[in-house]
N, C-alpha and C positions, 0 to 999 in steps of 0.2 A: 498559394497558401492564404487562407483567410486570416482575419485579424486575430482570431482566438488561437490560431496555430503558430503565431509568431513566437520565436524563441529568442528573447533578448540577450544582449551581451551580459547583462547583470545576472540573468537566470543561469546562463552557461557558467559564469564564474562561481556562482553559488553551488551549482551541481559539481563542478570540478573540485572545488574545495571540500564539499561534503563527501565525495567519493575518494578523496586523496589517499586515505589509509589503505583502502582496498586496492586501489590502483598501484600504489607503491609495492604492496605485498605481492600482487599478481605479477607485475612486471619484473620484479627482481627474480621471482621464481622462473618465469618464462625465459628470461635472459640466461639464467644458469642452465636451463634445459637445452638451449640451442647453441651455447658457446662451442665453437669448434666444429659445428655441424654445417654441411653445405646444402642439405635438403631435409625435408620432413620424412623421417624414417620411423621404424617401430620404436626405437629408443626415445625419440622425441615425443611420439604419441604417448608412450608410457609415462614420461615425465609430465606431459601436459595433463594427463589424467590425474596424477597426484596433485598438480597445481589447482585444478578446478575443484577437486574433492576437498582439499584443505581450505579452499576459499568459500566453503559451504554452499556450493552449487548443488550438491546432493549426488549420490551415486548414480541413480537412474538417469538423471538429466545429463550428468557428465558423460555417461556411456553413449547417449544419443549424440552429444556434440562431437565426441571422438569419432564415432562412425561417420558423421557428416564430413569431418575434416579428412578422414581417411579416404572417403569416396572422392572428395575434391582433389586430393593429392594424386589419386589414381587416374582421375579423368583428365587433369591438367598435365599428366605425365611427369612433370618435374616442377616441384614447388620448393623454392628456396626457404630455408629455415627463417630468414628474416621477414618473410611474407606471412608468417604464422599469425601475427596479431591482426592482419587484414582479414585473413580467413575466419578468425574467431569473431571479429566484428560482424562480418557478413552472415555467418551461419547462426550466431546467437540472435541477431536481429530477426532473421527469418524464422527461427524457432519461436521467438516471442510472438511474432505476428500470427503464426499458425495456432498458437495456444490462446488466442482471443485477447491478447494484450494490444488492442487497437488504441491508438493515441486518443485520449479524451480531450474535449475542449476545455479551456481554462475557466473553471468555476462558472459554468452556465447550466441552465436547467431547461427541460423540454417546455415549449410554449403551452402545450395542452395539459400540463400537470402542475397546477398551482392550488394550494402549496405543494411543493415537491418534498416528500417526507423521507428522511434518511434515518434509519435506526442503526446506531453504532454499537458494535459488540467487541469483546476482547477482554483478556484477563487484566487484573489490576497491575499497574506498574509499567504498561507498555507505551504509555503516553496517550491514552485514549482521550482524556479530558482536554489535554493540551492541543491535541489534533483537532478536536471539535472547535476549540477557540480559534485556532488558525483558520479553519474552514469558514467559520462564521465571519471572520475578518475579511477573507478573500471574497466571499459572496456579497457582503455588504459593500465592499469596494467596487464591485461590479454593478452596484445599484439595486440589489435585491433587499427586500424586507425580510429579515431573518428572526426566527424564534428558536430558543433552546429549551429543552425539557430535561430536568434533573431527575431521571427515573432510576438512578443508582441510589436508592434510598437506604441501603444497608451500611453505607459509610458516610458519616457526616462530612468528612474531608472531601469526598467526591462532590457533594452538593456545594460546599463552600468554594471549592476550586472553580466549579462551573460558574457560580455567581461572580467570582472575581473576574473571570474571563469575559462574562457578559458585560460587566461594568467597563472593563478595559476596551472592549470592542464597541460598546454602545448598542447592545441588543438585549431585549427582554429575556429573562430566564423564568420559566414556570416551575415552581417547586412546591413541595408539601413538607410535612414534618418528618423527622427521622423515623424510619421503619414503616412509612406509608406504603400502600400497595403501588408498585411500579406501574402497573397497567392504569391505575387511576391518574397518576401523574401524566402518562402519555395521553389519556383521554382529555384531561384539562388543557394540555399543551396544544393539541390539535384543534380543540374547540375554540380556544382563544385565538390561535393563529388564523383559523378559518374566518372567525368573526372580524378580524382586523386586516383581512386581505394580505396575509403573509405570502411570500413567494417560496421560502425555504424553511423547513422545520428539521432540526437535528435533535434526535432523542438519545441521550446517554443511557446505558443500561449497566447493570451490575456485572462485574467480571469474575465470576466464580466458576471453577471447573471441578470442584470436589465431587459433584454428583451430576453426571451428564443428563440423567432423566429429569431431575429437578430443573436444570438449566433449560432443557428443551421445553418443558411445560411452562416455565416462566416466560420465555421468549415467545412461545406460541400464544400465550394469553395476552401479552402486550400487543402482538400483531392483530389478534382477533378484536381487541377493544379499539385499536386504531381504525379498523375497517367500519366500525359503527359511525365514525365521524367522516372518514374519507374512504370510500369503498375499496379503492385500489392501493391503499397504503399498507405497508411502507413500499415506496417505489425502489428504494435501495437499502440493502442490508450490508453495511460496510464493516468488515473485520479489520481491526487494527492489530498489527504484529510488530514486535520489537526486533528490528533487523540485527541488533547486536547480540541476540541470543542464538543466532545461527540455527542449528538443528532443532532447538526447542521451539522455534517458530513453526517448523513443519508440524510438530506434534500438536501445537495449539490450533493450527489450521485444520488438522484432522478432526479434533474435538468439536470445533465450532461448525465446520461444514456438516458434521454428522448431526449436530443439534438444531441447526436452522438453515434456511436457504440463503446462504451468503452469495451475493452476486457482484461484490467489489472488494478490493483489498487496499489498505494503506499500510505501508511499511515505514516505520519510524526509526529514528536514532542512527541513521546511516552515516552521520558525520563523525561518530565516535568509535567506529569499528572498522576492522579489515575484513568483515564478513558480508560485504555488499553483494557477493555472489548469490546470497540466499534469495534475492529478488528473482533471479533467473530460474532457480530451482522451484520455488513456490508457484510461480506463474505456470511453469511447465507441468508440474505434478497435479495441480488442482484445476487447471483450465478455467481459472477465474481471473478476470482482468485486474492487474495492478493499476489503481486509479490515481493514487497519491503517494508521494514519498516525502518523508520528513528529514530535513537536513540541518536542524539546529533548534534552538529554543525560542527564537524571535517570531513575531507574528508573520513575518514575510518568509520564514524558513520552511515553507511547504510548497511543493510543486506538483502539478499534474504530471504523471509519468508519461514520458515520451521515449519509446523504445530505442530509436536511433540515437537520440542525444545521450541517453543513459549508456548505451553500449560504446559509443564514441568516447564518452568521458572516461569510461572504465578501462578501455583498451588503447587510449592515446590517439 
């Protein structure tokens, strides 16, 4: 395992703490499902199905997991009920790997893409600007020169919040006046970043879903203007989802993946919810890698998503 794959004790403790509410909820339900049972039978599988659905894994993904557990139980001939969590860990980790949730390296960028441009999308209130600030902090800590672009010009609070994060982290924020053309802000940001040999550029965008056509047109315009400065930009379109909203996060993912070419996900606010199972369902249903997870409000409270560590933390 390389240096960037190292999972420290501190990160594990943060992950365990962040997922504690989901873990307690899932484990208490699984314990009730297997009490008095000597093997995984149809009744246990029915109970497990309810556990996963109520943990916001989603119906379709839950049915996939149940079929995999059922197949394992049949293949292994006799599976004790107390081995159920081990089966869950193994099968969910395998499912995540199949659905393109490969472990990312810790806040590094490709050598041949400088500056590496990340366009961040998501509805208001999901922790978009906070996540951008945390990412900027982590990239800077790894020695990268980072620029932020305040292209959410429809809310003064969004620009102000990004500027506060920029000051806190110590990275420049490119902005214009309230109501300015978001594509113009993106153009200025990339131009400045390129002129100053930046390594990473993160562009915030407006989080509106009231009209999907307008959203699509706006995001397409921003991307087209970026390409005038850096032809292959944006390299990453990162959708931020609030894990605490459960099934609403699925709907937001549907809307944004229809509006633009999302190729990475960040799921926030997992520390305050028992709905951490949504990470599994969204990864499975949309076949887009979960790249980051948010586990608190501090600058350090963001982690690169590692499927095995996530599943181990969730299921004990």
